[in-house]
Every structure is written in C-alpha cells, then in structure tokens.
C-alpha positions in Angstrom: 2.2 -40.9 -5.3 0.8 -39.8 -1.9 4.1 -38.1 -1.2 4.0 -36.2 -4.5 0.4 -35.0 -3.7 1.4 -33.9 -0.2 4.5 -32.0 -1.5 2.4 -30.4 -4.2 -0.1 -29.2 -1.6 2.6 -27.8 0.6 4.1 -26.0 -2.5 0.7 -24.5 -3.3 0.3 -23.4 0.3 3.7 -21.8 0.2 2.8 -20.0 -3.0 -0.4 -18.7 -1.5 1.6 -17.3 1.5 4.0 -15.6 -0.9 1.1 -14.2 -2.9 -0.5 -12.8 0.3 2.8 -11.2 1.2 3.2 -9.6 -2.3 -0.3 -8.2 -2.1 0.5 -6.6 1.3 3.8 -5.2 0.0 1.9 -3.7 -3.0 -0.7 -2.1 -0.7 2.0 -0.6 1.5 3.9 0.7 -1.6 0.7 2.3 -2.8 0.2 4.1 0.5 3.8 5.3 0.6 3.5 6.6 -3.0 0.3 8.4 -2.0 1.9 10.0 1.0 4.9 11.1 -1.1 2.4 12.7 -3.5 0.8 14.6 -0.6 4.2 15.7 0.6 5.0 17.1 -2.9 1.6 18.9 -3.0 2.3 20.4 0.4 5.7 21.6 -0.7 4.1 23.3 -3.7 1.7 25.1 -1.4 -1.4 23.3 -2.5 -2.7 23.2 1.0 -1.8 26.7 2.0 -5.4 27.8 1.8 -6.1 25.5 4.7 -3.7 27.4 6.9 -5.6 30.7 6.5 -8.4 30.2 9.1 -10.4 33.0 7.6 -10.8 31.0 4.4 -12.4 27.9 5.9 -14.4 29.3 8.8 -16.8 31.2 6.6 
C-alpha cells in the first residue's frame, strides 16, 4: 500500500513537470507566432511610416 502511494506521488510529480514544460512550450510558440506576425506586417510595409523621420519627429 505504501509503495502504491509513493509511486502515485512520483507519477503526479512527473505529470506536473510535463505540464510545466507544455506551458513553457505554449508560451514560446505564442511568442514565435507573434514575431512571425510582425515580420508579415513589416513585409507589407506597415511600419514604413516609422522609417520616415520627418513623420515621427514632429
């Protein structure tokens, strides 16, 4: 009985570690997708106004 409880605790601890890793992977994936979106916007010229110093130094 004690062995079953100990192995159950170890299994739960392992699952918690996996959950933390999955959360971190999801966070990184979200950042990568956001950066890809910014790249797409830049390629379309959405930030070109920032390159014209006369526009933002008023």
